[in-house]
C-alpha positions in Angstrom: 29.7 11.2 -21.3 28.9 11.4 -17.5 30.4 8.7 -15.3 26.6 7.5 -14.5 26.2 7.3 -18.3 29.4 5.4 -18.7 28.7 3.0 -16.1 25.4 1.9 -17.7 26.6 1.8 -21.3 29.6 0.0 -20.5 27.6 -2.9 -18.8 25.7 -4.9 -21.6 22.2 -5.0 -20.5 18.3 -4.8 -21.8 16.3 -2.1 -20.7 12.5 -1.4 -21.7 10.7 1.3 -19.6 7.5 -0.4 -19.4 4.4 1.8 -18.0 5.2 4.9 -15.9 3.4 3.7 -12.8 4.8 0.1 -12.7 8.0 -1.0 -10.7 11.4 -2.0 -12.5 12.2 -5.6 -12.4 16.1 -6.2 -12.1 16.2 -9.4 -13.9 19.4 -11.6 -13.1 20.2 -14.7 -15.0 21.3 -18.0 -13.8 24.7 -19.7 -14.8 24.9 -20.2 -18.2 22.0 -18.3 -19.5 22.0 -14.4 -20.2 19.8 -11.3 -20.0 17.7 -12.2 -22.9 16.5 -15.4 -21.5 15.5 -13.8 -18.1 13.8 -11.0 -19.4 10.8 -12.6 -20.6 10.1 -13.8 -16.9 9.2 -10.2 -16.0 5.9 -10.1 -18.1 4.8 -13.2 -16.1 5.4 -11.6 -12.8 4.1 -8.0 -13.4 2.7 -7.2 -16.8 3.8 -3.7 -18.2 6.7 -3.3 -15.6 10.0 -2.0 -16.8 12.8 -4.5 -17.4 16.3 -3.8 -16.4 18.3 -6.9 -17.1 22.1 -6.9 -17.1 24.6 -9.6 -18.0 26.6 -11.4 -15.6 30.4 -10.5 -16.2 32.2 -13.7 -15.1 32.7 -16.7 -17.5 33.2 -20.3 -16.5 33.9 -22.5 -19.2 32.3 -20.3 -21.4 29.2 -20.0 -19.4 28.0 -16.5 -18.0 28.0 -16.1 -14.3 27.8 -13.4 -11.6 30.8 -14.4 -9.7 33.6 -16.9 -9.4 33.3 -20.1 -7.5 35.8 -22.8 -6.4 33.2 -25.7 -7.3 29.4 -26.4 -6.8 28.2 -24.5 -3.8 31.8 -23.3 -2.9 31.6 -19.5 -3.8 34.7 -17.1 -4.0 33.4 -14.9 -1.2 35.9 -12.2 -1.8 34.4 -12.1 -5.4 30.8 -12.3 -4.3 31.5 -9.2 -2.3 33.1 -7.3 -5.1 30.7 -8.4 -7.8 27.8 -7.3 -5.6 29.3 -3.8 -5.2 29.6 -3.5 -8.9 25.9 -4.3 -9.4 25.1 -1.9 -6.9 27.0 0.5 -8.7 25.4 -0.4 -11.9 21.7 0.0 -10.3 22.3 3.3 -8.9 23.7 4.7 -12.2 20.9 2.9 -14.1 18.2 4.9 -11.9 19.9 8.1 -12.9 20.6 7.1 -16.6 17.1 6.0 -17.0 15.4 8.6 -14.8 13.7 5.6 -12.6 13.4 8.1 -9.6 9.9 7.3 -7.7 9.9 3.8 -9.2 10.2 0.8 -6.9 13.0 -1.5 -8.2 12.8 -5.3 -7.5 15.3 -7.8 -8.3 14.2 -11.1 -9.7 16.9 -13.8 -9.9 17.3 -17.4 -10.7 20.2 -19.5 -9.1 23.3 -17.6 -9.6 21.2 -14.6 -10.4 19.4 -14.9 -7.1 22.5 -15.3 -5.2 24.0 -12.1 -6.4 20.7 -10.3 -5.9 20.7 -11.4 -2.2 24.5 -10.5 -1.9 23.9 -7.2 -3.2 20.8 -6.7 -1.0 22.4 -7.7 2.1 25.5 -5.6 1.3 24.0 -2.6 -0.4 20.2 -2.1 1.1 20.2 1.6 -0.2 20.9 0.5 -3.6 18.4 -2.5 -3.7 16.0 -3.4 -0.8 13.5 -5.8 -2.6 14.5 -9.2 -4.1 12.6 -12.4 -5.3 15.1 -15.2 -5.2 14.4 -18.4 -6.9 16.4 -21.2 -6.0 19.0 -18.9 -4.1 21.2 -19.7 -1.1 23.3 -17.9 1.5 25.8 -16.3 -0.7 28.7 -15.7 1.7 29.7 -19.3 2.8 31.0 -19.5 6.4 31.1 -15.5 6.7 28.7 -13.5 8.7 26.7 -10.8 7.4 25.6 -8.0 9.6 24.5 -4.9 7.8 21.3 -3.4 9.0 18.3 -4.3 6.8 15.5 -2.9 8.4 13.2 -1.7 5.7 14.4 -4.4 3.2 11.8 -7.1 1.7 13.2 -10.7 0.5 11.1 -13.5 -0.7 13.0 -16.8 -1.0 11.5 -19.6 -3.1 13.3 -23.1 -3.1 12.7 -26.7 -3.9 13.0 -29.1 -0.7 15.4 -31.5 -2.6 17.6 -29.1 -4.2 21.2 -30.4 -4.3 22.3 -27.0 -5.7 20.7 -24.7 -3.1 20.6 -27.0 0.0 18.0 -26.1 2.7 20.8 -25.6 5.2 22.3 -22.6 3.6 18.5 -21.5 2.8 17.9 -21.6 6.5 21.0 -19.6 7.1 20.1 -17.0 4.6 16.4 -16.5 6.2 17.9 -16.6 9.8 20.4 -13.8 8.8 18.0 -11.9 7.0 15.6 -11.8 9.8 18.4 -11.2 12.4 19.6 -7.9 10.4 15.8 -6.5 10.3 14.7 -7.7 6.9 11.3 -8.8 6.3 12.1 -12.2 5.0 9.5 -14.9 3.7 10.4 -18.3 2.6 8.2 -20.5 0.4 9.3 -24.3 0.0 7.9 -26.6 -2.4 8.7 -30.3 -3.4 11.3 -30.7 -6.0 14.6 -29.4 -6.9 16.2 -26.4 -8.6 14.2 -24.5 -11.1 11.1 -22.2 -11.3 7.8 -24.1 -10.6 4.4 -22.6 -11.5 3.9 -22.5 -7.8 6.7 -20.5 -7.3 5.7 -17.8 -10.0 2.4 -17.6 -8.3 3.8 -17.0 -4.8 6.0 -14.3 -6.4 3.3 -12.5 -8.1 1.2 -12.6 -4.9 4.3 -11.3 -2.8 5.0 -8.8 -5.4 1.3 -7.4 -5.3 1.7 -7.0 -1.5 5.0 -5.4 -1.6 3.9 -2.7 -4.0 0.7 -2.1 -1.8 3.3 -0.8 1.3 
């Protein structure tokens, strides 16, 4: 087998090709969830889209995650960086393995999945340049990020009273993205951690605009 094939088949994931003229949604689950749970969200955002849903490779007390942490909101930043590189490699290999050339890929992540999507897009924009982040935050703790992101498009959707993704960290995320050249939009709503109907409506509208460009 080729290296590309091995990189894809060796990582548990779901893939459905969808319709040829649709985007591929890279669906990234939250802590304690899995690829099966998050995949169904893709049909709500873009019916007919291709779905690529890998499984987080880290376990915390038996729950799947994308990277290690030292406590709630205290990420192991070195591991974040390493795992983002792994995901970028998987996505690059999957483009070749599934012949996705010419189809836009948009990451859709919730919570921990949103954070790994953001980290991957901020460190590896050539692999991933479009992200919808539900209840995500700045993934690099107190470290700065300065990778050039011109051409990247990010949508962050957050609850104003979310203790797991505090607005201070979200503000750092948006500021950093914009300083590095990304087209970053932020949608806030009342409430806490989760995906509200208003979030889905905003994400669908953003995706429609993103696909027009």
